[in-house]
Backbone bond lengths (Angstrom), bond angles and torsions (degrees), N, CA, C in turn:
res aa  C-N    CA-C-N  psi(-1)  N-CA   C-N-CA  omega(-1)  CA-C   N-CA-C  phi
1 M - - - 0.200 - - 1.312 113.89 -
2 D 2.152 164.06 53.34 0.679 143.31 -156.12 0.919 158.05 133.57
3 G 3.454 158.80 30.60 1.405 132.52 -165.37 1.504 112.05 94.48
4 S 2.371 121.85 130.60 1.422 82.29 -179.75 1.489 117.72 167.36
5 A 1.333 118.53 27.08 1.440 118.21 175.78 1.516 108.71 -76.63
6 V 1.331 115.51 135.93 1.453 120.10 -177.63 1.498 108.95 -138.23
7 I 1.323 115.93 163.24 1.454 119.65 -173.35 1.520 111.60 -108.96
8 T 1.308 117.14 -48.05 1.453 120.38 -176.22 1.513 110.76 -112.17
9 Q 1.342 115.89 162.24 1.455 120.39 177.58 1.520 110.56 -60.13
10 L 1.314 117.66 -39.48 1.462 120.98 -178.99 1.513 110.52 -62.53
11 S 1.330 116.98 -45.88 1.459 119.29 -178.44 1.519 110.48 -66.13
12 R 1.325 118.42 -34.63 1.450 120.22 177.64 1.516 110.32 -63.00
13 E 1.320 117.04 -46.05 1.456 120.00 -177.33 1.521 110.68 -66.18
14 E 1.328 117.88 -37.48 1.456 120.35 -177.79 1.525 111.69 -71.07
15 V 1.355 116.24 -38.68 1.451 119.50 -174.29 1.525 111.81 -86.51
16 R 1.345 117.69 -39.78 1.451 119.44 -168.67 1.518 114.90 -103.82
17 S 1.326 120.13 -13.85 1.450 117.62 -179.17 1.518 109.87 -66.86
18 P 1.358 117.80 124.61 1.452 119.50 -176.98 1.510 113.34 -69.76
19 L 1.330 118.84 -6.49 1.457 120.17 179.33 1.513 112.25 -118.28
20 R 1.311 118.73 14.45 1.460 120.84 178.40 1.517 109.05 -102.64
21 G 1.333 115.94 123.86 1.454 119.63 179.14 1.512 111.31 -67.80
22 K 1.312 116.94 145.82 1.459 121.05 179.53 1.513 109.75 -61.55
23 G 1.343 115.15 126.04 1.450 119.28 177.68 1.512 114.34 76.72
24 D 1.362 117.83 18.79 1.448 118.63 176.95 1.522 110.50 -57.31
25 P 1.338 118.97 137.39 1.453 120.58 177.70 1.514 110.99 -69.24
26 T 1.316 116.74 152.75 1.454 121.04 176.59 1.518 109.27 -64.24
27 Q 1.329 116.28 136.34 1.449 120.55 -178.52 1.522 110.56 -74.60
28 A 1.328 116.00 152.49 1.460 121.31 176.97 1.511 109.05 -63.82
29 P 1.360 118.84 151.10 1.459 121.21 -176.92 1.520 112.72 -53.32
30 S 1.328 117.64 -35.34 1.451 119.82 -176.16 1.521 112.64 -67.90
31 T 1.345 117.38 -19.05 1.460 119.74 -177.61 1.519 112.76 -105.19
32 K 1.325 119.15 -7.38 1.457 121.26 -175.35 1.528 113.66 -60.94
33 P 1.333 120.23 -46.87 1.460 118.50 -178.07 1.515 112.25 -56.57
34 R 1.337 117.64 -41.41 1.458 120.89 -179.87 1.525 110.87 -65.19
35 R 1.331 117.01 -42.84 1.462 121.13 -179.73 1.525 111.09 -61.61
36 R 1.331 116.02 -40.07 1.449 119.39 -177.41 1.523 110.34 -66.41
37 R 1.340 117.38 -37.18 1.459 119.75 177.38 1.523 110.34 -63.39
38 I 1.327 117.30 -37.17 1.459 121.19 -179.98 1.516 110.92 -70.55
39 W 1.356 116.47 -47.13 1.471 119.86 -173.12 1.517 112.74 -64.86
40 K 1.346 117.26 -27.49 1.464 117.72 -175.86 1.522 111.81 -64.43
41 Y 1.339 117.25 -21.01 1.456 120.08 -179.38 1.519 112.68 -76.37
42 F 1.340 117.83 -20.12 1.446 119.85 -170.59 1.516 114.86 -123.33
43 C 1.326 118.98 -21.07 1.457 120.53 -173.15 1.518 110.63 -63.83
44 C 1.332 116.25 121.82 1.463 120.48 -177.38 1.516 112.31 -73.27
45 L 1.316 117.98 -33.89 1.458 120.60 -173.79 1.513 111.05 -129.28
46 C 1.318 116.24 43.04 1.462 118.12 -179.96 1.512 109.61 -76.52
47 P 1.352 118.12 136.81 1.452 120.78 177.07 1.507 110.15 -73.44
48 K 1.310 117.47 161.10 1.451 120.35 175.02 1.515 109.53 -60.95
49 D 1.303 116.33 133.79 1.454 121.48 -179.04 1.516 108.16 -118.85
50 P 1.342 119.94 114.78 1.454 121.40 -177.22 1.518 113.11 -62.94
51 D 1.335 117.66 -20.60 1.458 120.46 -178.25 1.524 112.23 -89.81
52 T 1.332 118.01 -14.64 1.455 121.75 -177.53 1.514 108.99 -125.44
53 P 1.336 119.36 117.57 1.461 120.72 -178.71 1.507 111.37 -64.43
54 H 1.326 115.37 147.38 1.466 120.39 178.12 1.508 108.81 -64.10
55 P 1.343 119.57 135.74 1.464 121.03 -178.59 1.525 111.70 -58.09
56 V 1.313 115.09 140.00 1.449 121.23 -177.79 1.524 109.51 -94.13
57 N 1.331 116.91 126.44 1.451 122.41 175.92 1.523 108.50 -117.16
58 N 1.338 117.31 158.87 1.449 120.23 175.15 1.526 110.35 -62.29
59 N 1.327 116.03 -35.08 1.455 121.86 176.58 1.518 108.40 -123.07
60 P 1.327 117.85 85.00 1.458 119.97 -174.82 1.511 111.96 -68.37
61 P 1.357 116.85 156.00 1.467 119.54 175.79 1.518 111.00 -58.44
62 L 1.317 116.15 147.20 1.462 120.28 175.87 1.518 109.94 -65.35
63 L 1.318 115.98 150.41 1.456 121.63 176.35 1.517 108.80 -108.63
64 V 1.323 116.09 132.41 1.462 120.41 177.71 1.525 109.06 -68.89
65 E 1.317 115.75 135.34 1.446 120.45 -178.32 1.520 111.70 -71.20
66 E 1.329 116.40 165.58 1.465 121.96 -174.78 1.524 112.15 -57.55
67 N 1.333 117.08 -34.87 1.468 119.54 -178.45 1.518 112.63 -84.76
68 G 1.342 116.51 7.15 1.448 120.40 178.07 1.513 114.12 90.52
69 T 1.339 117.46 -1.39 1.460 121.13 -179.60 1.520 110.30 -74.74
70 V 1.318 115.72 136.28 1.462 120.84 177.17 1.521 108.61 -95.98
71 P 1.350 118.51 117.19 1.460 119.86 179.09 1.517 111.49 -63.92
72 K 1.311 116.66 149.04 1.464 121.34 -174.45 1.523 113.59 -102.56
73 A 1.325 118.39 8.66 1.462 122.71 175.10 1.531 111.26 51.14
74 G 1.348 114.86 51.11 1.445 119.55 176.68 1.517 113.96 70.55
75 G 1.324 117.68 15.21 1.448 120.58 177.93 1.513 114.01 78.86
76 K 1.309 118.32 3.08 1.463 120.86 -178.90 1.521 110.06 -71.85
77 Q 1.329 116.52 127.85 1.455 120.04 179.63 1.523 110.41 -84.46
78 L 1.327 115.63 154.13 1.461 121.20 -175.43 1.524 112.67 -77.28
79 L 1.323 117.11 -28.98 1.456 120.74 -176.10 1.530 111.61 -108.53
80 P 1.317 116.54 147.81 1.463 119.66 172.12 1.526 109.68 -71.81
81 E 1.313 116.79 172.18 1.456 120.25 176.33 1.532 109.45 -59.63
82 A 1.317 115.54 142.87 1.462 119.83 179.95 1.525 110.05 -64.75
83 S 1.321 116.18 144.39 1.457 120.93 178.06 1.525 109.40 -69.71
84 S 1.323 116.48 166.97 1.462 120.35 -178.96 1.524 111.68 -61.12
85 Q 1.353 117.29 -33.45 1.465 119.30 -179.12 1.517 112.41 -74.58
86 D 1.332 117.24 -18.01 1.469 120.93 -178.32 1.526 113.05 -109.43
87 A 1.308 117.44 -4.41 1.469 120.84 -172.47 1.520 112.96 -56.89
88 S 1.324 117.59 -33.84 1.469 120.81 -177.49 1.531 113.02 -95.47
89 K 1.334 116.70 1.31 1.455 120.24 -176.31 1.527 112.25 -94.52
90 I 1.314 115.55 152.71 1.459 121.76 171.45 1.523 108.50 -70.68
91 C 1.317 116.19 142.54 1.462 121.71 177.32 1.531 108.97 -86.65
92 M 1.324 116.60 123.39 1.462 120.61 177.69 1.527 109.54 -113.75
93 V 1.324 115.53 116.17 1.459 123.12 176.69 1.525 108.06 -86.62
94 I 1.326 116.81 126.24 1.465 121.34 -174.72 1.516 109.89 -120.21
95 D 1.306 116.39 127.90 1.456 123.54 176.23 1.533 109.51 -75.99
96 L 1.337 116.58 164.29 1.462 120.54 -179.15 1.530 112.31 -106.42
97 D 1.340 117.01 -67.63 1.462 121.32 -170.55 1.520 113.38 -76.06
98 E 1.313 114.92 130.84 1.458 125.15 -176.10 1.523 112.70 66.20
99 T 1.346 117.48 4.18 1.454 122.31 171.00 1.525 109.91 -109.25
100 L 1.330 116.85 -50.56 1.461 121.89 178.26 1.519 112.96 -107.67
101 V 1.335 116.83 -31.53 1.465 121.69 -177.43 1.521 109.41 -142.84
102 H 1.337 115.11 168.66 1.461 121.27 167.42 1.516 107.82 -133.29
103 S 1.330 116.14 135.25 1.457 121.01 -176.17 1.519 111.41 -125.75
104 S 1.337 115.23 154.07 1.464 120.71 -177.22 1.520 109.95 -155.11
105 F 1.335 116.22 150.07 1.451 120.78 170.40 1.527 110.54 -76.83
106 K 1.319 116.58 -19.65 1.462 120.93 -179.48 1.528 109.28 -74.03
107 P 1.340 118.51 128.94 1.474 120.51 -179.28 1.529 112.08 -55.79
108 V 1.333 115.19 136.87 1.455 122.54 179.61 1.522 107.90 -126.66
109 N 1.323 116.71 124.92 1.472 120.50 -175.25 1.520 113.23 -63.05
110 N 1.324 116.20 -36.14 1.466 119.78 -175.77 1.524 113.14 -102.45
111 A 1.339 116.92 28.05 1.459 120.35 -179.64 1.525 110.69 -59.96
112 D 1.333 116.53 137.68 1.456 121.21 176.34 1.518 111.21 -79.09
113 F 1.336 116.15 -35.04 1.452 121.33 177.91 1.526 109.02 -135.67
114 I 1.312 116.04 151.54 1.462 121.81 169.38 1.520 106.23 -125.47
115 I 1.325 116.46 115.46 1.450 122.28 -173.68 1.526 109.85 -108.33
116 P 1.332 119.33 121.67 1.469 120.32 173.40 1.521 109.79 -79.59
117 V 1.327 116.96 127.61 1.462 121.73 -179.96 1.525 108.43 -128.19
118 E 1.325 116.01 125.64 1.462 120.91 -179.77 1.522 109.93 -88.01
119 I 1.329 115.66 125.37 1.460 121.83 179.16 1.518 108.15 -133.31
120 D 1.313 116.87 121.54 1.465 121.88 179.29 1.528 111.49 52.96
121 G 1.327 116.69 41.12 1.448 121.03 176.45 1.516 115.47 80.94
122 I 1.329 117.53 1.58 1.460 122.06 -179.87 1.521 109.34 -118.38
123 V 1.329 116.84 133.28 1.465 121.32 179.25 1.527 109.37 -88.22
124 H 1.307 116.57 123.96 1.462 123.32 178.88 1.529 108.79 -111.62
125 Q 1.320 116.77 142.69 1.455 122.20 176.95 1.526 109.23 -90.75
126 V 1.311 116.82 126.26 1.449 122.16 179.89 1.538 108.13 -109.87
127 Y 1.318 115.85 124.16 1.467 122.31 -176.45 1.525 108.97 -97.61
128 V 1.335 115.96 123.04 1.453 121.65 -172.56 1.526 110.73 -117.43
129 L 1.334 115.27 128.20 1.465 122.35 174.49 1.522 109.20 -107.01
130 K 1.321 116.74 133.63 1.461 121.17 175.69 1.522 109.80 -85.71
131 R 1.318 116.10 138.64 1.456 120.80 175.83 1.529 109.27 -67.95
132 P 1.320 118.14 142.32 1.466 120.08 177.01 1.529 112.00 -53.80
133 F 1.326 115.96 139.11 1.463 125.27 178.32 1.533 113.58 71.82
134 V 1.346 118.12 9.22 1.466 118.97 -177.56 1.522 111.64 -64.23
135 D 1.330 118.21 -34.96 1.460 120.34 179.63 1.527 111.09 -64.54
136 E 1.320 115.91 -49.81 1.460 120.18 177.68 1.525 110.68 -60.39
137 F 1.322 116.18 -41.30 1.458 121.53 -178.16 1.526 110.98 -60.20
138 L 1.327 117.46 -51.92 1.459 120.48 -177.70 1.527 111.69 -63.63
139 Q 1.316 115.73 -38.80 1.462 119.03 179.11 1.525 111.27 -62.84
140 R 1.326 116.49 -41.94 1.465 121.15 -178.10 1.533 112.06 -71.53
141 V 1.334 116.39 -48.21 1.468 118.04 -176.01 1.524 111.86 -69.16
142 S 1.327 117.42 -25.85 1.467 119.94 178.31 1.518 111.52 -65.12
143 Q 1.321 116.70 -23.36 1.463 121.24 178.13 1.531 112.01 -85.17
144 M 1.335 116.54 -22.93 1.463 120.96 -174.12 1.525 113.64 -98.99
145 F 1.338 117.93 -28.56 1.456 121.97 -171.00 1.531 112.07 -132.06
146 E 1.329 114.37 164.37 1.457 120.72 163.52 1.530 105.42 -85.44
147 C 1.313 117.70 102.45 1.458 122.00 -171.98 1.528 111.34 -92.01
148 V 1.328 115.56 132.96 1.459 121.99 179.39 1.522 108.54 -127.94
149 L 1.322 117.09 124.06 1.459 120.80 173.27 1.521 108.28 -78.26
150 F 1.332 116.82 127.96 1.468 121.17 178.78 1.520 107.28 -136.63
151 T 1.315 116.36 109.13 1.456 121.71 -177.68 1.520 110.30 -126.46
152 A 1.325 116.43 149.79 1.455 121.56 176.32 1.524 111.68 -87.28
153 S 1.314 117.82 1.96 1.459 121.12 174.52 1.524 110.34 -80.96
154 L 1.325 115.65 165.18 1.458 120.83 178.29 1.522 111.11 -77.72
155 A 1.324 115.50 151.27 1.460 121.22 -177.39 1.524 112.00 -62.20
156 K 1.325 118.55 -31.30 1.463 120.41 -176.77 1.533 112.05 -61.80
157 Y 1.331 116.46 -23.69 1.463 121.48 174.53 1.531 111.24 -98.94
158 A 1.327 116.67 -49.86 1.461 121.17 -169.84 1.520 113.07 -72.93
159 D 1.318 118.68 -33.76 1.458 120.50 -178.16 1.533 112.20 -65.03
160 P 1.344 119.62 -47.12 1.472 118.91 175.83 1.530 113.40 -62.28
161 V 1.344 116.76 -35.75 1.468 119.49 176.93 1.520 110.08 -62.83
162 A 1.338 116.46 -44.95 1.459 120.32 -179.78 1.524 111.38 -64.13
163 D 1.339 117.20 -35.62 1.466 120.58 177.75 1.529 111.01 -58.42
164 L 1.326 116.14 -42.42 1.458 120.94 -177.73 1.527 112.39 -80.47
165 L 1.327 116.31 -30.45 1.460 121.01 -174.87 1.525 112.26 -78.96
166 D 1.317 116.33 -40.81 1.462 121.14 -170.65 1.528 110.82 -94.46
167 K 1.322 116.52 89.24 1.463 122.04 -179.04 1.527 112.62 -81.39
168 W 1.313 117.93 -11.83 1.457 121.73 -171.76 1.529 112.80 -111.46
169 G 1.312 116.92 2.92 1.457 118.64 -175.78 1.508 111.75 66.13
170 A 1.341 115.99 34.46 1.466 120.49 -178.42 1.520 111.68 -63.81
171 F 1.324 117.27 -38.04 1.463 120.91 -176.30 1.530 109.71 -83.08
172 R 1.329 115.94 111.07 1.458 120.18 178.23 1.528 110.95 -73.90
173 A 1.339 115.18 -23.16 1.463 120.77 177.87 1.521 108.02 -153.01
174 R 1.339 115.55 158.19 1.464 121.34 177.91 1.522 109.09 -128.47
175 L 1.320 116.03 128.08 1.461 122.41 179.02 1.521 108.62 -119.86
176 F 1.341 115.97 140.48 1.454 121.35 -174.42 1.536 110.60 -122.89
177 R 1.318 116.32 -166.82 1.463 121.14 -172.04 1.519 113.68 -53.50
178 E 1.341 117.03 -39.04 1.463 118.91 -176.01 1.520 112.65 -65.90
179 S 1.335 117.27 -14.82 1.466 120.74 177.86 1.527 112.59 -90.33
180 C 1.336 116.86 -3.42 1.469 121.27 178.18 1.526 110.50 -83.24
181 V 1.313 114.77 169.01 1.458 122.71 170.77 1.529 107.12 -109.77
182 F 1.326 117.34 126.62 1.463 120.63 -179.54 1.522 108.68 -86.34
183 H 1.327 116.44 112.33 1.462 122.07 -171.78 1.520 110.14 -138.95
184 R 1.326 116.38 119.01 1.467 122.64 177.58 1.534 111.98 54.28
185 G 1.314 116.21 41.50 1.455 121.01 176.21 1.513 114.92 83.10
186 N 1.326 117.88 2.52 1.458 121.15 -178.54 1.527 110.95 -122.32
187 Y 1.336 115.27 153.41 1.456 121.15 173.03 1.531 107.76 -91.89
188 V 1.327 116.10 109.29 1.456 121.93 -175.63 1.528 109.69 -100.87
189 K 1.324 115.58 139.13 1.461 121.82 179.07 1.526 107.97 -95.08
190 D 1.327 115.80 101.55 1.460 121.59 -175.81 1.526 109.13 -82.91
191 L 1.318 116.50 102.32 1.458 121.37 -176.41 1.525 112.85 -65.52
192 S 1.329 117.78 -21.87 1.461 120.48 -179.26 1.524 112.06 -70.38
193 R 1.325 117.57 -13.37 1.464 121.44 -179.26 1.530 112.76 -94.75
194 L 1.331 117.19 -0.47 1.455 119.98 -176.55 1.526 113.13 -71.64
195 G 1.329 116.15 -32.55 1.457 119.77 -172.33 1.516 111.96 92.75
196 R 1.324 116.47 23.56 1.459 122.38 177.36 1.529 108.92 -124.71
197 E 1.326 117.27 152.30 1.459 120.53 177.11 1.519 109.14 -65.65
198 L 1.315 116.68 131.35 1.464 120.10 -176.48 1.519 112.07 -62.26
199 E 1.330 117.51 -34.71 1.467 119.30 179.98 1.528 111.74 -72.42
200 R 1.326 116.42 -5.79 1.461 121.76 176.97 1.535 110.82 -119.59
201 T 1.330 115.24 27.86 1.465 121.67 -177.63 1.511 109.72 -134.98
202 L 1.332 116.60 137.47 1.465 120.90 173.48 1.524 108.87 -135.96
203 I 1.321 116.38 159.90 1.457 121.83 -179.97 1.520 109.40 -128.49
204 L 1.329 115.43 130.34 1.460 123.04 178.74 1.523 106.83 -106.90
205 D 1.326 117.39 111.20 1.467 120.15 -171.21 1.520 109.61 -155.82
206 N 1.340 115.47 146.18 1.466 119.17 178.52 1.519 112.50 -88.12
207 S 1.333 117.85 -6.64 1.461 121.20 -175.73 1.521 112.12 -113.62
208 P 1.326 118.91 111.95 1.466 120.71 176.45 1.526 113.05 -57.92
209 A 1.337 117.66 -30.01 1.460 119.70 178.27 1.521 111.52 -63.44
210 S 1.325 117.46 -28.92 1.461 120.66 -178.38 1.519 112.35 -67.57
211 Y 1.329 116.96 -31.53 1.467 119.68 179.66 1.525 110.60 -113.62
212 F 1.304 115.96 35.75 1.463 122.71 -177.32 1.531 112.21 -56.43
213 F 1.335 117.21 -36.62 1.464 120.65 -178.16 1.531 112.85 -77.68
214 H 1.336 117.58 -22.05 1.466 120.79 -174.52 1.537 111.09 -138.38
215 P 1.315 118.11 61.42 1.465 120.48 -178.17 1.527 113.32 -62.84
216 N 1.331 117.41 -25.74 1.464 119.83 -178.70 1.523 113.23 -77.23
217 N 1.333 116.55 -5.46 1.461 121.18 176.87 1.526 112.22 -100.90
218 A 1.311 116.42 4.94 1.468 120.09 -170.35 1.519 113.91 -95.02
219 V 1.325 113.54 141.06 1.457 122.66 164.88 1.524 105.57 -110.01
220 P 1.329 118.38 96.98 1.470 120.70 -176.25 1.527 111.65 -64.85
221 V 1.323 115.00 144.65 1.461 121.87 178.86 1.521 108.17 -128.84
222 A 1.311 117.01 138.68 1.459 120.73 177.05 1.522 110.03 -66.89
223 S 1.327 116.89 140.96 1.462 120.80 177.39 1.521 110.47 -63.61
224 W 1.337 115.74 141.54 1.461 120.36 179.29 1.519 110.07 -125.00
225 F 1.354 115.10 137.99 1.465 120.75 179.25 1.527 111.19 -122.68
226 D 1.342 117.51 -60.79 1.467 118.35 -176.20 1.530 113.97 -153.69
227 N 1.320 117.61 14.04 1.456 120.68 179.72 1.524 109.96 -78.45
228 M 1.329 116.97 102.65 1.458 120.66 -176.00 1.529 112.71 -76.48
229 A 1.333 117.56 -2.93 1.468 121.20 174.53 1.530 111.33 -94.60
230 D 1.306 117.08 3.80 1.457 122.26 -178.56 1.537 110.72 -64.65
231 T 1.336 116.52 139.08 1.471 121.07 179.70 1.533 112.08 -126.03
232 E 1.315 117.44 15.53 1.464 121.63 -173.76 1.537 112.93 -54.10
233 L 1.316 117.48 -50.47 1.468 120.01 -176.90 1.527 111.66 -64.38
234 H 1.310 116.08 -40.46 1.469 120.43 177.96 1.518 110.75 -64.11
235 D 1.324 116.33 -43.11 1.460 120.90 -177.38 1.531 112.49 -68.82
236 L 1.316 117.72 -24.05 1.462 121.22 -179.63 1.521 113.38 -75.83
237 L 1.313 117.66 -20.84 1.458 120.59 -171.14 1.534 114.25 -59.52
238 P 1.335 120.50 -44.27 1.477 118.69 177.88 1.531 112.62 -61.15
239 F 1.324 116.55 -38.83 1.463 120.27 178.67 1.530 110.71 -65.52
240 L 1.329 116.83 -42.90 1.462 120.53 179.39 1.529 111.28 -67.93
241 E 1.314 116.77 -34.22 1.471 120.61 175.71 1.528 109.79 -58.82
242 R 1.311 115.91 -44.04 1.467 120.20 177.61 1.530 110.61 -63.59
243 L 1.311 117.01 -42.86 1.461 121.13 -179.24 1.523 112.03 -63.20
244 S 1.308 116.99 -34.06 1.460 120.68 -174.30 1.530 112.52 -65.69
245 H 1.337 117.74 -16.17 1.460 121.41 -175.58 1.531 113.48 -101.74
246 V 1.327 118.46 -3.33 1.463 119.91 -176.71 1.521 111.03 -85.98
247 D 1.317 116.31 159.26 1.458 121.35 176.23 1.521 111.52 -85.73
248 N 1.326 116.03 -26.36 1.464 121.37 -176.32 1.527 108.12 -138.57
249 V 1.332 118.13 117.56 1.468 120.53 -175.28 1.522 112.30 -63.39
250 Y 1.334 117.48 -25.66 1.455 119.75 -178.96 1.525 111.85 -66.09
251 S 1.327 117.22 -25.05 1.457 120.62 179.92 1.522 111.49 -64.60
252 V 1.333 116.70 -22.42 1.460 121.66 177.66 1.523 111.55 -106.67
253 L 1.323 117.13 -45.04 1.465 120.54 -174.36 1.520 112.83 -68.67
254 N 1.330 117.01 -23.72 1.465 119.31 178.41 1.521 112.99 -87.12
255 Q 1.345 115.66 2.56 1.452 120.76 178.09 1.537 109.45 -107.23
256 P 1.335 117.77 154.27 1.476 119.40 176.07 1.517 110.15 -58.63
257 R 1.332 115.95 134.95 1.463 119.47 -178.66 1.525 110.58 -75.55
258 T 1.342 115.17 137.91 1.459 120.29 176.61 1.503 108.40 -110.68
259 S 1.310 116.64 173.82 1.455 121.36 -179.56 1.508 113.55 -86.10
260 S 1.328 116.42 0.11 1.466 120.17 -177.69 1.516 111.19 -77.13
């Protein structure tokens, strides 16, 4: 879901895990192995851990080749053809965790959603907080763009969250971890695999690692955890309104952003 240079494995898990509450205390040694098994299912930017095998999916993320080449998986694009109502719109890829919501296994009194997620035969309750203005934001951008949810989390968590979050059908498609490219310990969202023209595609994400291959297509967003006075999504709307009318996103994204 979301912002993101980190130094140690611990700091990565605390800052970037979409299910770790802000400021969660370190778990006692006796509980760490269990926690690590749980977190591997959801952490968007977890580094490779030699002690914990990478989670196995039916469609695993692509691996970047030794020479840096990104395989194209037989040329198959991730998105279907745009509908007639979206054919003339710019495609906006939207992240989930720490961009639109923040989630945690730790109980939260003011949670907007509580999602049951089964992991290793055990059902865990996931507490989800919506970022301020997210409802208005999704409603507005759904009218301006072809919106695609793209998260590095697994569908078993992210799909139910999106069901509850998206009341307007803003997301024309949903992409999850298996659609990412695993590169240098991060799940990267390769925009060239979407099946959309890059000059007509932008990505809204709090994590620079997520758009590592296409930084010039990014609209960076500050990471959000629990600050209910946050206005980031609301403040972005005038800028996105301007972007929605251009023929080439680079004509705006390559220029210094103004408040207009």
